[in-house]
C-alpha positions as CSV (number, residue, x, y, z in Angstrom):
1,M,62.1,117.2,97.1
2,A,65.5,118.8,97.1
3,E,65.9,122.3,98.3
4,V,68.1,125.2,97.1
5,R,68.9,128.4,99.0
6,G,67.8,131.5,97.1
7,G,69.7,134.7,96.6
8,V,67.5,136.8,98.8
9,E,69.1,138.5,101.7
10,S,66.8,136.9,104.2
11,G,68.2,133.5,103.4
12,D,64.8,132.0,102.7
13,V,64.8,128.5,101.4
14,R,62.8,127.8,98.2
15,P,62.0,124.2,97.0
16,E,63.6,122.8,93.9
17,L,61.4,122.9,90.9
18,D,59.5,119.8,89.7
19,E,60.9,117.7,87.0
20,D,59.6,118.5,83.5
21,L,56.4,116.7,82.4
22,S,57.5,115.2,79.0
23,E,53.9,115.2,77.6
24,F,53.8,119.0,78.0
25,S,57.2,119.9,76.8
26,D,56.0,122.3,74.1
27,F,53.7,124.0,76.5
28,L,56.5,124.4,79.1
29,R,58.8,125.9,76.4
30,A,56.1,128.5,75.6
31,V,55.7,129.3,79.3
32,G,59.5,129.7,79.6
33,R,59.5,132.1,76.6
34,Q,56.7,134.2,78.3
35,I,58.7,134.5,81.5
36,K,61.9,135.4,79.6
37,L,60.0,138.1,77.6
38,L,58.5,139.6,80.8
39,R,61.8,139.5,82.6
40,E,63.6,141.3,79.7
41,R,60.8,143.8,79.5
42,A,61.3,144.6,83.2
43,G,65.1,145.1,82.5
44,L,66.2,142.3,84.7
45,T,69.0,139.8,84.1
46,Q,68.5,136.2,85.0
47,K,70.7,136.7,88.1
48,E,68.8,139.7,89.3
49,F,65.4,138.0,88.7
50,A,66.6,134.8,90.4
51,K,67.6,136.8,93.5
52,Q,64.3,138.6,93.7
53,V,62.2,135.4,93.5
54,G,64.5,133.4,95.7
55,Y,65.6,130.7,93.3
56,T,69.0,130.0,91.8
57,E,70.0,131.5,88.4
58,S,70.5,128.1,86.9
59,L,67.0,127.0,87.8
60,I,65.5,130.2,86.3
61,G,67.5,129.4,83.1
62,S,66.0,125.9,83.0
63,V,62.5,127.3,83.4
64,E,63.0,129.8,80.6
65,Q,64.3,127.0,78.4
66,G,61.2,124.8,79.2
67,K,63.3,122.2,80.9
68,R,61.7,122.6,84.3
69,T,58.1,122.9,85.5
70,P,57.7,126.2,87.4
71,Q,55.9,125.8,90.7
72,R,53.0,128.1,91.6
73,E,55.2,129.8,94.2
74,L,57.6,130.9,91.5
75,L,54.9,132.0,89.1
76,E,53.1,134.1,91.8
77,A,56.4,135.8,92.8
78,A,57.2,136.4,89.1
79,E,53.7,137.8,88.5
80,R,54.3,140.4,91.2
81,I,57.8,141.3,90.3
82,L,57.3,141.4,86.5
83,D,53.8,143.1,86.7
84,A,52.5,140.4,84.3
85,G,48.8,141.5,84.5
86,G,47.5,138.2,85.7
87,L,49.1,136.2,82.8
88,L,51.4,134.1,85.1
89,L,48.6,133.3,87.5
90,V,46.6,131.9,84.6
91,I,49.6,129.9,83.5
92,A,49.9,128.5,87.1
93,Q,46.3,127.2,86.8
94,D,47.1,125.6,83.4
95,I,50.1,123.9,84.9
96,E,48.1,122.5,87.8
97,R,45.6,121.1,85.3
98,A,48.5,119.6,83.2
99,K,49.9,117.9,86.3
100,A,46.5,116.5,87.2
101,R,46.2,115.0,83.7
102,A,49.7,113.5,84.1
103,R,48.7,111.9,87.5
104,V,45.7,110.2,85.8
105,R,47.7,109.1,82.8
106,H,50.4,107.4,84.9
107,P,50.5,106.8,88.7
108,E,52.7,109.2,90.5
109,W,55.4,106.5,91.4
110,F,55.8,105.7,87.7
111,R,56.0,109.1,86.1
112,N,59.7,109.8,86.6
113,Y,60.6,106.5,84.9
114,A,58.1,107.1,82.1
115,S,59.7,110.5,81.3
116,L,63.1,108.8,81.0
117,E,61.7,106.0,78.8
118,T,60.6,108.4,76.1
119,S,64.3,109.3,75.3
120,A,65.8,105.8,75.7
121,I,68.6,104.7,73.4
122,E,69.0,101.4,75.3
123,H,66.4,99.4,77.2
124,H,67.0,96.1,78.9
125,D,64.2,94.4,80.9
126,W,64.1,91.3,83.2
127,S,60.5,90.3,83.8
128,S,59.8,87.6,86.3
129,Y,56.1,87.5,86.7
130,L,54.3,89.6,84.0
131,A,54.7,90.5,80.3
132,P,56.8,93.7,80.1
133,G,54.6,96.8,79.7
134,L,56.2,97.7,76.3
135,L,55.3,94.3,74.9
136,Q,51.8,93.9,76.3
137,T,48.9,93.7,73.9
138,E,46.0,96.0,74.5
139,E,43.8,93.1,75.7
140,Y,46.5,91.8,78.1
141,A,47.1,95.3,79.5
142,R,43.4,95.7,80.0
143,A,43.2,92.4,81.9
144,V,46.1,93.5,84.1
145,F,44.5,96.8,85.0
146,R,41.1,95.3,85.5
147,M,42.4,92.8,88.1
148,R,44.1,95.5,90.2
149,Q,43.1,95.7,93.9
150,P,41.5,97.8,95.0
151,L,39.5,97.9,91.7
152,L,40.0,100.7,89.3
153,A,37.0,102.4,87.7
154,E,36.4,101.3,84.1
155,E,37.2,104.8,82.9
156,M,40.5,104.7,84.7
157,V,41.3,101.3,83.3
158,E,40.8,102.6,79.8
159,I,43.0,105.7,80.5
160,R,45.8,103.5,81.8
161,V,45.5,101.1,78.9
162,A,45.7,104.0,76.4
163,A,48.8,105.4,78.3
164,R,50.5,102.0,78.1
165,M,49.8,101.6,74.4
166,A,51.2,105.1,73.8
167,R,54.4,104.2,75.5
168,Q,54.9,101.5,72.9
169,E,55.5,104.1,70.2
170,I,59.2,104.1,71.1
171,L,59.4,100.6,69.6
172,A,58.7,102.0,66.2
173,R,61.0,105.0,66.2
174,W,64.0,105.2,63.9
175,P,66.9,105.1,64.5
176,R,65.8,102.3,66.8
177,A,67.0,102.1,70.3
178,V,68.7,98.9,71.5
179,F,66.0,96.7,73.1
180,S,66.4,93.3,74.9
181,W,64.1,91.4,77.2
182,V,64.6,88.3,79.4
183,I,61.2,86.9,80.4
184,D,60.7,84.1,82.9
185,E,59.1,81.0,81.4
186,S,56.3,81.2,84.1
187,V,55.1,84.4,82.4
188,L,54.4,82.4,79.2
189,H,52.2,79.9,81.1
190,R,50.3,82.5,83.1
191,R,47.0,82.9,81.2
192,L,46.0,86.3,82.3
193,G,42.8,87.5,80.7
194,G,41.9,84.0,79.4
195,P,42.9,81.7,76.6
196,E,42.5,84.1,73.6
197,V,44.2,87.0,75.4
198,H,47.0,84.6,76.3
199,K,47.4,83.4,72.7
200,R,47.6,86.9,71.3
201,Q,50.2,87.8,73.9
202,L,52.4,84.8,72.9
203,E,52.0,85.9,69.3
204,R,53.1,89.4,70.3
205,F,56.3,87.9,71.8
206,L,57.0,86.1,68.6
207,E,56.5,89.3,66.6
208,I,58.9,91.2,68.8
209,G,61.5,88.4,68.8
210,D,61.5,88.5,64.9
211,T,62.0,92.2,64.8
212,R,65.5,93.4,63.8
213,G,67.2,95.2,66.7
214,M,65.1,93.6,69.4
215,T,66.2,90.5,71.4
216,L,63.8,88.4,73.4
217,Q,65.0,85.5,75.6
218,V,63.1,83.1,77.9
219,M,64.5,82.0,81.2
220,P,63.5,78.3,81.5
221,M,62.0,77.2,84.8
222,D,64.2,74.1,85.1
223,R,67.4,76.1,85.3
224,A,69.4,75.3,88.4
225,E,70.6,78.9,88.6
226,N,68.7,82.1,88.0
227,A,70.3,85.5,88.6
228,G,67.0,87.3,88.8
229,M,65.4,85.7,91.8
230,D,65.4,89.1,93.7
231,G,62.8,90.4,91.3
232,S,62.2,92.2,88.0
233,F,64.2,95.3,87.0
234,I,64.9,97.5,84.0
235,L,68.2,99.1,82.8
236,I,67.5,102.1,80.7
237,T,69.9,104.6,79.0
238,P,68.2,108.0,78.2
239,K,69.9,110.0,75.4
240,G,72.7,112.1,76.8
241,R,72.3,110.7,80.3
242,P,73.9,107.9,82.3
243,Q,72.3,104.4,82.5
244,T,69.7,104.2,85.2
245,G,68.0,101.2,86.9
246,Y,64.4,100.9,87.7
247,M,62.4,98.4,89.8
248,E,58.9,98.4,91.2
249,V,56.8,96.4,93.7
250,Q,53.3,96.9,95.1
251,M,52.6,100.4,93.7
252,N,56.1,101.7,94.5
253,G,58.7,102.5,91.9
254,R,62.4,103.2,92.4
255,L,64.9,104.8,90.0
256,I,68.4,103.7,90.7
257,T,71.1,106.2,89.8
258,D,74.0,105.1,92.1
259,A,76.8,104.0,89.7
260,E,77.7,100.9,91.8
261,E,74.1,99.7,92.1
262,V,73.6,100.2,88.3
263,R,76.8,98.2,87.7
264,L,75.5,95.3,89.9
265,L,72.3,95.3,87.9
266,N,74.3,95.1,84.7
267,V,76.2,92.1,86.1
268,R,72.9,90.4,87.0
269,Y,71.4,91.1,83.6
270,G,74.5,89.7,81.8
271,N,74.2,86.5,83.9
272,L,70.4,86.3,83.1
273,R,71.1,86.5,79.4
274,A,73.7,83.8,79.7
275,Q,71.5,81.5,81.7
276,A,68.4,82.0,79.5
277,H,67.5,80.2,76.3
278,S,69.1,81.8,73.2
279,P,66.8,84.1,71.2
280,Q,66.1,81.4,68.6
281,E,65.5,78.7,71.2
282,S,63.2,81.1,73.0
283,L,61.1,81.7,69.8
284,S,61.0,78.0,69.2
285,L,59.6,77.4,72.7
286,I,56.9,80.0,72.2
287,E,56.0,78.6,68.8
288,K,55.7,75.1,70.4
289,M,53.4,76.5,73.1
290,L,51.2,78.1,70.5
291,G,51.1,74.8,68.6
292,E,50.0,72.9,71.7
293,R,47.0,75.1,72.3
């Protein structure tokens, strides 16, 4: 976690605030308004208040706008300085509960990516071993979570399945983002969850491939060259922000913001699309597989 030096004369270092939890954006905006009202009632400017609590003025501004999640340390300091009558201490408890719900909804290593995905205007995905999360049927997702090791409790499986299905709401938004997927052919042959689950997942691929504004391509296994052998990755462009890469392996996720690394992923993705079947050829292959079942 990054650190910033506060304005207090002692030179105390205060930690940077947590990133906003997108599911609780309305709640955080309400919290920010409460802090602003209390600050103004106390006759303090943002700069004066920031100096007293030991954070930068810009961070206080972000908290008051609901763009940052205030840490308990900040709320406790604000409670004392603004004489809030216990209000901010109650809010601190509410935020901790909200964070706990977020940790259940998505694993910690995935949450930063999930928050970017909600505002995506472009989404490009290379999947080499599993159906992409945004395209998984409910049954397929349940099969994936139920086979996790160590085993997840059934209640947790259902929570994670519900969260994955909720993510797919971005596919129905309008104006629609630009979506493309390149899927390794081996994914089409991997019958996770059994024959019926597999069949419905193939039908889901066909449905997506036939949707205007969405492109699905299959990378055939007999290609002599495959630019994606280093593993799956996603290129995502959140609204108003630079394109970002994302990759994960064994319960670890990594956001890639370095411009050169993102450029290289773009080069790889372009090669993958050139090497893969065309969209129409890909749909024909899936239709053939369904017909052979």
